[in-house]
Structures are given as C-alpha cells and as structure tokens.
N, C-alpha and C positions, 0 to 999 in steps of 0.2 A: 409287334409285341406290345407296344404301348396301348393299342386297342384292346388286346387281351387283358392286360392289367386293369384298365379302366372298367371293362365289363365284369371282371371278377369282383372288383370293388362294389360296383353298383347292382349287379344282378346275382352274384354268387356263382360258383363253379357249375352247378348242375343245370342252371337255366341258360347258359351260354350256348348259342348255336353257331355253326360256321357262317350262316347268313348274317347273324349279328356282328361277328368279327369282321367280315368283308365290308358290311355297311359302315361300321365304325372306323375302319381303316381307309375307306374311300376307294375300295377296289371291288372288282366283280368276284362273285363266288368262284368262278372258273379260275381266275388268277390265284385265289387263295388255295384252291385244290391243286394247283400246279406245284405249290410248295409243300403243302401238308395234305396227305391223303384222307385224314379224318381228324376228329376232335382230339382223341388221345395223342396223336402225333404232334398236333399244334400245342397242346398243353405240356407235353414233354419238352418240346423245344423252348417254350416259355420258361419252364422250371430250370432247364439247363442254362439259359441265358442269365437268369437271376442268380443262380448258384455260382456260375463262373465269375460274375461281377463281384459277388461276395468274396470269393476266394482271392481274386486279384486285390480287392480292397484290403483284405486281411494281410496279404503279403506286403503291401505298402505301409499299412498303418500299425500293425502289431509291433510294439517296441522290441528292439533287440538290445542285448547287453544289459538286461535287467533281470531281476529274479523271475522264476517261473510263476510265483504268486502274482506278480505285477502283470505278467503276460496273460495269465488266466483271467485276471480282472479286466484287462483290455479286450480279450476275446469275448467275455460275457457282455461287455458294453457294446461291442460291435454287433453281436447277435441281437441284442435288444433293439438297437437302432435300426437294424435290418427289418425287424418285425414291424416297427412303426412305419418305416419307409415303404415296405411291401406287405401290407396286411392281408395278402391272399392266404388261402388255407395252406397249412404245412403239407409237405410231400406225402405224409401218410394219409392225410385226408384226400388229397388229389388222387393218390393211388387207389384208395377205397372206392372212389366214385368212378374210376376208369377201369377197374378190373385187375386181376392178378398179374397179367403180363406187363401192364403199365407200371404196376407197383414195383416189380423187379427193376425196371429201367429207372424209375425214380430213385430207388434206393442207391443205385450206382451213381446218380448225379449228386446225391447228398453226402456220399461217403467221404469226399475230400474234407468237408467240415469236421467230421468226426475224427479223421486221421490227424488233422492239424491240432485239434484239442488233445488227442491221445499223445501226440509228440510233446506238447507242453507238459502234460501230466508225467510222462516218462522222464523228461528233463528234470522236473521238480523232485521226482523220486530219486533219480541218480545223484542229484546234488544234495540230498538229505533234507530238502525243504518239506517234502510230503511224506506221509506214512506210506508204507508199501501196500498199495491196494491195486487190484487189476485195472490198469489205466483205461483199457478199452471200455470196460463196463462203467467206470466212473464217468468217462466221456459221454456215454449214452445216457446215464442218469442226469448229468449236467444239462445236456441238450434237451432232455425231456422237461426238466425244471424250467429252463428258459422258454420252451415252447408253451408251457402251461400258462405263461404270463401274456401270451399274444392277445387274447380277447380283452382282458382287463386293461392292457396298455392301449389297444386300438380304440376302446370305448372311452378312454380317459378316466377310468376308475382308479388307476394307480399312476404314479409318476415314474418317468424313466430313471431319474437319479436314485430314487428310493428303491426301485426294483433292482437296479444294478447293484446297489449296496447290499441289499438283502440276499440276493442269489449268490453274489460273490462271497459274502461273509459265511453263508451257510456251507458252500462248497469248500472254502479254505479251512474252516473249522473242522469239517468232516474229514479233511485230509490231514488233520493234526497240526495245522499252523496255529501258533500261539496268538491269543487275542491281541497282545501287544504288537505283534508283527502285523496282524490284519489292520490294526488301528493306524499304522503308518501308511497303509495303502488306501484305506477308506476311513474318512473321519466318522466317528460314532454318530454324529448328528444326522448324517444322510440316511441312516437306517430308519430313523423315525419318520422320514419324509416319504412314506409309501403311498399316501393318499393322492389321488388326482385332484384336479381343480374343481370337481363337482361336489 
C-alpha cells in the first residue's frame, strides 16, 4: 500500500498501472494479481486502509469530556492533518476515475467519518450548544468544506493552522455558537494566518 500511495503522489491516480505498483513494491505482477484482481480492487483496498487508520486515530485522539464545539474543532483539525499526510485524491475523485460500482464501495468506506461527525453534531444539538439543523447534512457540508482545502494545503498556498481556524469558525458560527465561545476554542489571531509560506 505504501507503493500505491507513493505512485498516487508522483503520477496521479489515472496514470498508475498494476505493473507500476508491482515494480514499486518489489514484487511480480503475478504476486500482485494474487491479492488484487484489478486496479479498482487495489485502490479500494488502499482507500479502506487509509480510512480505517483515520477512524482509529480519531477514536484515540478526539477529546472526550469536552464540549461538542471542541470535539468538532478537533475533528476538523484531524481531517486537515489527514489531507496533508495523505494528499491523494478524495474518495469521490477516486470513484469517478474507477466507475460507478467502485464509487458505491468507496462511499461505504468513507461513511464512518461522516457518521462520527454527525454524532458530534447531534451531541452538540442535544446539549443546546448548536442550533437545530439536520446533522447529517451539516456533516456533509463540513466535510466538503474541509475537502475543498486539500489542494491549497498540499500546494502550501495556505497554512494548516489558519485553515483549521477558518473552517472551524465558519462551521461553529453557522451552528449558532457565539463568537465569544468560539474565541475560547480558537484564538482570533489564527484566523488571520491563512496564507502559506509562499
């Protein structure tokens, strides 16, 4: 899977072949085909591995015993860190390049992330922290917003800290969290720091 990630970074998803992956992994094509019958199966396995690692990390690192607003902030931060650590195309892009059957399988692999965020939003609503909005739809919008920052982050056009602050502030304010409360979670000065080092 390390070979797949490196090839996605260097060549892009559409240009990778099974031969490239076998060569990069130091195995024969036959050995690779013993595990994965085709490129879509290989890329689905890769996506599943990355998503499983993310979910496990979130379970370990998301704070408990704190407000839903703080948990949402931590979730956004982990998502952005994941984009920087694994700058491969998002699942929707992978699915588009592999066809409709693969897209359905990819959607199932990404679903745990949306469920986790939906739970945070539902907790915040139940606790009176957030306005009553449809949690699943807000989760989708939030994940889309995070995903839209992938290329600028990977290219170094924007900073991780500034992007985390901006996205988190935007979502919390949209959920009706008072600016004063948001300021206790995110210092106002980090919002200004959205530019990268370029």
